[in-house]
Every structure is written in structure tokens, then in C-alpha cells.
C-alpha positions in Angstrom: 39.6 95.7 92.2 41.1 95.3 88.7 42.3 98.5 87.0 43.6 99.0 83.5 44.0 102.7 83.5 42.7 103.6 80.0 40.9 106.9 79.4 37.3 105.9 78.9 36.6 109.2 77.1 39.0 108.3 74.4 36.4 106.0 72.9 34.5 107.8 70.2 31.3 107.0 68.2 31.3 104.8 65.1 32.3 106.5 61.9 29.6 106.6 59.3 30.0 108.1 55.7 27.1 109.9 54.1 24.3 107.5 53.2 24.8 108.0 49.5 28.5 107.0 49.8 27.9 103.8 51.8 28.4 103.0 55.4 31.5 101.8 57.2 31.2 99.9 60.4 34.6 99.7 62.0 33.8 100.5 65.6 35.2 103.8 66.8 38.4 103.5 64.8 36.9 104.7 61.5 36.5 108.1 63.0 39.9 107.9 64.7 41.4 107.3 61.2 39.6 110.3 59.8 40.9 112.4 62.8 44.5 111.1 62.3 44.4 111.9 58.5 43.2 115.4 59.1 45.8 116.0 61.9 48.6 114.7 59.7 47.5 117.1 57.0 47.6 120.0 59.5 51.0 118.8 60.8 49.5 118.3 64.2 50.5 114.6 64.6 54.1 113.5 65.0 55.4 110.2 64.0 57.2 109.5 67.3 56.0 106.5 69.3 53.6 107.6 72.0 52.8 110.8 70.3 49.3 109.8 69.4 46.6 108.1 71.4 46.0 104.4 71.2 42.8 104.8 69.3 44.5 106.9 66.6 47.5 104.7 66.6 45.2 101.7 65.9 43.9 103.6 62.9 47.4 104.5 61.7 49.0 101.1 62.1 46.2 98.5 61.8 44.1 99.9 59.0 44.7 100.2 55.3 42.6 100.8 52.1 40.5 98.5 50.1 40.1 100.1 46.6 37.0 98.6 45.0 36.6 99.1 41.2 33.2 98.2 39.6 30.8 99.5 37.0 29.7 103.1 37.8 27.3 103.3 40.8 27.4 99.6 41.3 26.3 98.3 44.7 29.1 96.7 46.7 29.5 94.9 50.0 32.7 94.4 52.0 32.8 91.8 54.7 35.8 91.0 56.9 36.5 87.4 57.3 39.7 87.3 59.3 42.2 89.6 61.1 45.8 89.7 60.0 46.9 90.4 63.6 47.1 87.3 65.8 44.3 87.2 68.4 45.1 83.7 69.7 45.1 81.3 72.5 46.9 78.2 73.8 45.6 74.8 72.9 45.4 72.5 75.9 46.7 69.0 75.6 43.6 67.4 77.2 41.4 68.6 74.3 43.5 66.5 71.9 44.7 63.5 73.9 41.3 62.2 75.2 41.5 63.4 78.8 38.7 66.0 78.2 35.1 64.8 77.9 33.6 64.4 74.5 31.2 67.3 75.2 33.7 69.6 76.7 36.1 68.8 73.8 33.3 69.8 71.4 32.6 73.0 73.2 36.2 73.9 73.7 37.0 73.6 70.0 33.9 75.5 69.0 34.7 78.3 71.5 38.3 78.5 70.2 37.1 79.0 66.7 34.6 81.6 67.7 37.1 83.7 69.5 40.6 83.2 68.1 42.4 83.2 64.8 45.8 81.7 65.9 47.2 79.2 68.4 50.1 78.0 70.4 50.8 74.6 71.9 50.4 75.0 75.7 52.4 71.9 76.8 52.4 69.4 73.9 55.7 70.3 72.3 57.7 70.8 75.5 60.5 68.3 75.6 59.5 67.3 79.1 56.1 66.4 77.8 57.3 64.6 74.7 60.1 62.6 76.1 59.7 62.1 79.9 61.6 58.9 79.7 64.8 58.8 77.5 64.1 57.4 74.1 60.4 57.3 74.4 59.1 60.2 72.3 55.3 60.9 72.2 54.3 62.7 69.0 50.6 62.0 69.2 49.4 65.1 70.9 51.4 67.5 68.9 50.3 65.8 65.7 46.6 65.9 66.7 46.9 69.6 67.6 48.6 70.4 64.2 46.1 68.3 62.3 43.2 70.2 63.9 44.8 73.6 63.5 45.5 73.0 59.8 42.0 71.6 59.1 40.7 74.9 60.4 43.2 77.1 58.8 44.7 78.3 62.3 48.3 79.3 62.2 50.2 78.0 65.2 53.3 78.6 67.1 55.4 75.9 68.8 56.1 76.3 72.5 58.9 75.3 73.0 61.9 73.4 71.6 64.2 73.8 74.6 63.6 75.0 78.2 66.6 75.3 80.4 64.8 76.0 83.7 66.2 73.5 86.2 63.0 71.6 87.1 62.1 71.5 83.4 65.2 69.6 82.4 64.7 65.9 82.7 66.9 64.0 85.2 68.0 61.7 82.5 69.6 64.7 80.7 71.3 66.0 83.9 72.9 62.5 84.3 74.4 62.5 80.9 78.0 63.5 80.1 78.5 66.6 78.0 79.2 64.8 74.7 76.1 62.7 75.0 73.8 65.5 76.0 75.1 67.7 73.2 74.3 65.0 70.8 70.8 64.8 72.3 70.2 68.5 72.0 71.2 68.4 68.3 68.9 65.4 67.8 66.0 67.3 69.5 66.5 70.2 67.0 66.5 67.9 63.9 63.6 65.7 65.3 61.3 68.7 65.7 62.6 70.7 62.8 62.3 67.9 60.2 59.1 66.4 61.5 57.2 69.6 61.6 58.9 71.5 58.9 56.5 74.2 57.5 53.7 73.3 59.9 54.6 75.6 62.9 54.7 79.3 61.8 57.3 79.9 64.5 58.9 78.5 67.7 60.0 79.6 71.0 63.6 78.4 70.9 65.0 78.2 74.4 62.3 79.3 76.9 62.9 81.8 79.8 66.7 82.1 79.3 67.1 85.1 81.6 65.7 83.1 84.6 67.8 80.1 84.1 69.7 78.6 81.3 70.9 75.1 82.2 72.3 74.4 78.7 74.4 77.5 78.7 75.7 76.5 82.1 76.8 73.1 80.6 78.0 74.2 77.2 78.8 77.9 77.4 77.5 81.1 75.9 77.5 79.9 72.3 74.9 77.1 72.8 71.9 79.3 71.9 73.4 80.2 68.6 74.1 76.5 68.0 70.5 75.5 68.9 69.2 78.0 66.4 71.6 76.8 63.7 70.5 73.2 64.2 66.8 74.0 63.9 67.3 76.1 60.8 69.4 73.4 59.2 66.6 70.9 59.9 63.9 73.4 58.7 65.3 76.4 56.7 61.9 78.1 56.9 61.8 78.0 60.7 61.2 81.3 62.5 62.6 81.5 66.1 61.7 83.6 69.1 63.0 84.6 72.4 60.4 84.2 75.1 60.5 85.2 78.7 58.3 86.5 81.6 58.0 89.7 83.9 59.0 91.8 81.0 55.9 93.9 80.4 55.7 94.7 84.1 59.1 96.3 83.6 60.7 94.1 86.4 63.0 92.1 84.0 62.9 94.4 81.0 66.6 95.6 81.3 67.8 92.1 81.9 65.9 90.9 78.9 67.1 93.5 76.5 70.6 92.9 77.7 70.4 89.3 77.0 68.8 89.7 73.6 71.7 92.0 72.6 74.1 89.5 73.9 72.6 86.7 72.0 72.3 88.7 68.8 75.9 89.9 69.1 77.0 86.2 69.5 75.3 85.5 66.2 72.1 83.7 67.4 69.8 83.5 64.4 66.6 84.5 66.3 63.9 86.3 64.5 61.3 87.6 67.0 60.7 88.7 70.6 58.2 86.9 72.7 57.0 88.4 76.0 54.7 86.6 78.3 51.8 88.4 80.0 51.3 86.5 83.3 53.1 88.4 86.0 50.8 91.3 86.8 48.3 90.9 89.6 44.9 92.3 89.7 46.0 95.5 87.9 48.6 96.5 85.3 50.3 99.8 84.7 49.5 101.1 81.1 52.5 103.5 81.1 54.9 100.6 81.9 53.2 98.4 79.3 53.6 101.2 76.7 57.2 101.9 77.6 58.3 98.2 77.8 56.9 97.6 74.2 58.7 100.8 73.0 62.0 99.5 74.5 61.6 96.1 72.9 60.6 97.7 69.5 64.1 99.2 69.3 65.4 95.9 68.1 63.3 96.2 64.9 62.0 92.7 65.4 58.4 91.4 65.5 57.0 91.2 69.0 54.3 88.8 70.2 52.6 88.7 73.6 52.8 85.0 73.8 51.1 83.9 77.1 48.5 86.3 78.5 46.3 85.9 81.6 44.3 88.5 83.4 44.1 88.6 86.4 47.7 87.4 86.5 50.1 85.3 88.5 50.6 87.8 91.2 46.8 88.1 91.7 45.1 86.9 94.9 42.9 84.9 92.5 45.8 82.7 91.2 44.9 79.5 93.1 41.1 80.0 93.3 39.5 77.0 91.7 36.7 77.6 91.0 37.3 81.3 91.1 34.7 83.5 92.8 34.7 87.1 91.5 32.1 89.6 92.4 30.1 91.3 89.7 32.2 94.4 90.1 35.4 92.4 89.8 34.2 90.6 86.7 33.3 93.9 85.1 36.7 95.5 86.0 38.5 92.3 84.7 36.7 92.7 81.4 37.6 96.3 81.1 41.3 95.6 82.0 41.5 93.0 79.3 40.1 95.5 76.8 42.6 98.1 77.9 45.6 95.7 77.7 44.6 94.5 74.3 44.1 98.0 73.1 47.6 99.0 74.0 49.1 96.0 72.4 47.0 96.3 69.2 48.0 100.0 68.9 51.7 99.3 69.1 53.1 99.0 65.5 55.7 96.3 66.3 53.4 94.0 68.1 52.1 91.3 65.8 49.8 89.3 68.1 48.6 88.4 71.6 47.7 84.9 72.7 45.7 84.0 75.8 47.2 81.3 78.0 43.8 79.6 78.6 40.3 80.7 78.0 38.1 78.1 79.8 38.1 77.4 83.6 38.4 73.7 82.9 41.8 74.1 81.2 43.4 77.2 82.5 46.3 77.4 85.0 44.8 80.7 86.3 41.0 79.8 86.2 40.0 83.4 87.2 41.5 84.7 84.0 39.1 82.6 81.8 36.5 83.9 79.3 34.2 80.9 80.1 33.1 79.4 83.4 33.5 75.6 84.0 29.9 75.1 82.8 30.7 77.2 79.6 28.8 80.3 80.8 30.5 83.3 79.2 32.0 85.8 81.7 31.6 89.6 81.0 35.2 89.4 79.8 34.1 87.0 77.0 31.6 89.5 75.6 34.0 92.5 76.1 36.8 90.6 74.2 34.6 89.4 71.4 33.0 92.8 70.9 36.5 94.4 70.8 38.0 92.1 68.3 35.0 91.2 66.1 32.9 94.3 66.3 34.9 97.4 67.2 38.0 96.2 65.3 36.1 94.7 62.4 35.2 96.2 59.1 32.0 95.9 57.0 30.9 98.3 54.3 27.8 98.5 52.1 27.3 101.2 49.4 27.9 102.2 45.9 31.1 103.0 43.9 31.2 106.4 42.6 30.4 107.6 39.0 34.0 106.8 38.0 33.5 103.2 39.2 35.8 103.4 42.3 35.5 103.5 46.1 38.2 103.5 48.7 37.2 101.7 51.9 39.3 102.2 55.1 39.6 98.7 56.7 41.4 96.7 59.2 44.2 94.5 57.9 42.9 91.0 57.2 41.0 88.8 54.7 37.8 90.1 53.1 34.9 89.0 50.9 34.0 91.7 48.4 30.7 91.2 46.6 29.2 93.0 43.6 26.5 91.9 41.2 26.4 88.4 42.6 30.1 87.9 42.2 32.4 87.4 45.2 36.1 88.1 45.4 38.4 87.1 48.4 41.2 89.5 49.0 43.9 90.0 51.6 44.6 93.5 52.9 47.9 93.2 54.6 50.1 95.7 56.6 53.1 95.2 54.4 51.3 96.6 51.4 48.7 98.9 53.0 46.4 98.8 50.0 44.5 96.0 48.2 42.6 96.4 44.9 39.5 94.6 43.9 38.1 94.7 40.4 34.8 93.6 39.0 
């Protein structure tokens, strides 16, 4: 049975203001915000990480204030359009290279847009996929994914530029002498960096280095610094991430933090920390997840959960295709996903979480999908969507006060604010904490 470990009693009713002041619908977190603010005033809430519950931490770190100014007592509506936080998923090659049926491709893309606001290339950008044979580079799938993402205003991360796991390094590279291979590594950085400059929001630079780093074995400990320098010379706007697995289980956390410190000390210009979310089984330990994120946060760098599946790679369901979960197991899976996302969303240094597959027809762990092969939604699909687009979603209807002002607590993101037939689009972002709208 799946188990996430969250306290079910921690979830509180939706916050509602007095009718004459309008109504805020932000799931349970509106009340959590009020509780947090009162507790702060009374000196009952410390600022130390872990000192407050996840629900209150979400209110503290994921909500700001929309200040609406309009004629006295004017009717105003506030409608959230997007989250600032990345709730994303991997985009499978077959939805963009013609290998998926026309009908499934249509449903795949529609389901993506219904559930996610950000993306990552699952396989398309990997060097092994782009240049399986020396000198024969295939850009078509990457280009198609980027074109679709941009057309739908979906920010996307590039996974990955290098990958030094032995069986992911092409034989033609292993057969090269050092001078030739080094030139190829540089060419790869400039090829990707220049061709896709400004199109990928960020990249995983050299994937899974703590598990194996073929290129460091060949060229020494300074190669990662050199890789980063090449990419940023090709694209000065490039944002680069570490990325590795078995970190949030705690198993490789110490090794990962040690390597991050080493690479930064060597001068590698890497900007963020990626942590995969595959290696749990049919359960996860919420305390370990909390403590692992806290440890990574000490670097002061943004954190993304880059590749999430639940159940995970150590689950007995790993190879089941099609998966057969009982109703009880489906329900528990849904709750575990809610619990995992709640912990990540509550942590101030985490900037996103991306599922590594959401449909059984294109997911390496089919049991972790939101949708069955026939596109029937699983209980996890509803639980996920209700969490992200209902509980953590703000709408408000009401009047400004007699002074022509109203402060609306709201989740960070993009909003449409309407008054007297006029619409304003405004971004409420975490960096500012407050956004002002005038009519």
C-alpha cells in the first residue's frame, strides 16, 4: 500500500471573508495565511525552516498580495490564470516525431495543457538521441517540441547537454583520442547553446555526475567547469543545473552535496540544483524529503524536482504494463502524490516539480501515470488537478472599500482583474510579494 505520511487533520476549510468584503477562494490556504499572520503578530511562529506546518508554509512562501484600486465600492473580480511555480511534466518524443497516433497525440497535448504549466524534454535533447551516429545530428524533434511549447507559452528546460554514464556515451566517442573528443565536447556546447539560445529556460548540464562521470575520467576534475563555460559563451543567458537521483530518499544526499561543493569550489558556473524523484518505492518518508530539501537549500540556489514518478523505480509496479492497481492502491497513490507535492510546494527554495510521464502510453513507469492507456483519468489525476488548480488557486469577487482599495491574498502567478468591463492582466511574483492594479 502507498503511504505518504501527511497529517490529514492539517487540512482546514476554505477561507471566506465576510460577504460584504468579497469572497476569496484559495482552497484551505487562505485560512492558513490568516493563521500564520496572527501567529507572527503574537510571536508564536519562528522563521526557522521546519518550524511551521506545510500548510502554513505554503501561505507564507507561495502567497502574496494583490492590491486593487478602483472607484469606491466598485465590484471587482480576480481570476488566476497561471501559477508562477512550475507544475510541469516531461514531453515525450513520440508526441512530436510522428510515432504516436494522431488521436493520441491530440489527446496527449490537450491533457498536458490542462494539467501543466511547464515542460522538460524527456529524451529529445540527449546527445545519444540527437547524434547516435557521428556527424549525423537530428534537430527535428527538439525543434518541434520547442515550437509547440512556445506556441502555447510553456517554459521548458533542456534535459540534457551531457550525460557521462557509461552506457549513455556513444561508442564513437569512446573510440576517440582525447584531443578529438574534447573538441567534440566543445562543439556540442556551442551547437546547443547557439541554436537554442533564449529558447530553453534552463539546462541540465552534465547529468548524474555522482553516479558516473565518464568525461571527468577522461579529462580531469576541471571538465565540468569547462563545459559550463562553453555553454555560457555560446548563450550568455543560459541557466545551468546539477541533476541527479536517489537524493530525496536521502541515500545519495551526502555524496551529492559533497560533489556540488566540489564543483562550485572548482569554479563551475552552475546556477541551480536538480533532484530527480524516481527512487522511492510504493511509499516515501516525508521527514527525509523535508530534511533533504533543507540540506540542499543551504546552497542558496533554486531547487527543482526535475523527474517525478509515483510509485517509483523501487516499486513492485515498476515493470507492470499495463499496471493493475486495486482501488485502494489507486486512492493511496493519489494521496501520496498530494502529500509529496505539498511538501515540495511548501519549501521556499523549491521552484518547481515536473512529472516524468503522465500517460500510460508514454511513461517509463506506467503505474505512475495520471491517465490510463485509454485516457481514463486515474484518481491521482483528479487529486493532482484539484490540488494545483482548486486548492492552490485564487479567485475573488467583491467590492473595494469606501477608500477605493482592496488587498487580496493570492498565490503567486498571473491574474486577470476586472472592474466595470475593463480587464487588467497582472503578474504577482514571489520576488516582489505585492502587485498593484489600478482602474
